[in-house]
N, C-alpha and C positions, 0 to 999 in steps of 0.2 A: 374842078381840075380844068386846066387850060387846054389840055390835049387828052381827050378820053381814049385815044388809040394807043397811047404810050403806056406800056405795062407799069412803068415806074410811078405813074400817076394814081394807081389804084392801091387801096389798102389791102391787107391780108384778108383771107377768108374768115368769116365769123359764123359759128354754128348757133342757130336759134332754135330752141325747143328740141323736140324729138325728131331726129333725121328720118324716121319712118313716115312722117307726114309731109306732104307737099305744101307749099305756100299757096293760099287761096286768095290773098289780097295784101297789098301794101298801101298804107295810108299815112300821109304826113300828119304829124301831131305837133302840138305847140312846143314841145321840148324834145323831139326826137322823131322816130319812125315807128309805126305800128306794123308788125309782121304778123299776119293772121294765118293760122294753120288750123286744121280740124280739131286739134287738142288744146288750142288756146290763142289768146291775143297777147303777143309779146311786144313790150315796149323796148326799143333799143335806143339808148341815150347817147348824146354826144361824147360823154366821158367813157364810153365803151361798156357800160353796165347794161343789164337787161333784166326784165321781170315779166312774169306771166300775170297779166291783169285779170284773167278769167279763170284763175285756179279754182274758184267756187263752182265752175261749170265743167269740171273734169269728167263727170259722168255723162255728159251730153256730147261726146265726140261724134262727129258726123263728117263725112267726106266733103260736104258742101257748106260747112260752117263758114260764115263771113264772106262768101263769094259775093261780089258786088258792093262791098263796104265803101262808104264815102265819108268825106269830111263835109259837114254842113254847118257853117258858121263855127262856133266854138265846140260843136258836138261831132262825134263820130258815130255814124249809124251802121250797125253790123247785123246783116241778115243771118238767121240761124238755118242750118241745113234741113231740119225737120219741120220748119215753119216758125215764124215769129221773128222778132228783132230785138236787139239790145241797143241802148244808147250809152255812149261813154262820154262823160263830162266831168272835168276836174278829177280824173283818176277813179271815178265811181261808175260802176256799171248799173244800169237800170233796165228792167225788162219792159219794153214798150210794145209787146206783141198784140196783134188784133184780137187774140183769144182773151185778152184781159179787158180791152175796151169794147169788144163786141162778142161776148161769150156765146150768145145764142146763134150767131151767124157763122156757122162752121165753114161755109164755102169760102170765107175770107181768112181761114187759118192756115192756108198752104204756105209754101216757100215764097219768100219775097225774092224775086229773081232779078229785079233792077230797081235802082234808086237814082233820083236826080233832084236838084233843088235850086232855088234862087234865094234872094235875101229874105223872103217872107214865107215861102212855102216849100214843103218837102213832098216829093212825088214818089209813090211806091207802086210797083207792078207785082201783083200776087198771082201765083199759079193755082188754079182750081182744077185739079186733075179729075175730080168726080164729075164735074159738069163740062169738061173740055173747054175751059175759058181762062183768060187772063183778065184780072180786075185791076183797074187803075184807080188809085186813091190820091187825093190831095190833102195834105195835113198841114196844120199850123199850130204853133205854140200859143195858147191863150191862157190868161190868168183870170180865173173865175173864183170868187169867194176866197181869194188869197192863195189859191193853189194853181200852179202852172202845169199844164199837161197838154198833150196833143189832142187836137180835135180833127177827126178824119171825115172826109167827104168822098163818097163813091162817085167817080166821074164817068164811069162807063166800063164796058167789058168788050173783049175781043174773043170771039169763039173760033174754034178750029175743029175740023172734022176728021183730019188724019193725024198721024203722029206729030209730036212737037219735041224740040230739043230745048229744054228750059235754059240751058247755058247760052243759047243763041238769042234769047229775048233781051230787049233793051228798051230804054226810054231816053228821050232827048228833049230838053226844054229850050225853046228859043223865044226871043223877044224881037218882034218886027215893028220898027217905027213906021207910023203912017200919019204924017203931019204932026200934030201935038199929042197924038195918042200912041201908045205902045200896045200891040196885040201879042199876047202870049200864045204859043202853040206847044202842045205836047205831042211828040211823035212816038209811036209805039211800033216796034218791029221785032 
């Protein structure tokens, strides 16, 4: 719209999903908009149609589902409120939770509270409420033996001694040029 302050420039209201649930994330998709709510991931298309892409996860309703969801290249990465992540690619959801790739390391199975990425790497900040820490991971997609999957590297942890508000945690990636080199920094806060 050329004038967002003009009421005539806006379309009519659209209801998405169950109105009892608040929106936890909005993510641009290749063919529309993803509206994330505790009960589902709703695709809203340019023609006005909508569908719940996560109907198979109906039993996993959580108030924090999909908070911090991001678009990373062609993929949408969606944190789950009770811990874990989903990847949406080509209309297909796949569980990419740390409990699958690191089943014995339960301190990494907490809620993914922040995500950020660049062209090559995806960064995830995981809350470890048992040990009062946030763990930072750097992941990349690698193809080994014909299978493409995420390979995660633990980059470090930030401990806290008093209360924390996980919804206030975030990460930010920046690239700082220095001559012919580019130095990447990951900020955690």
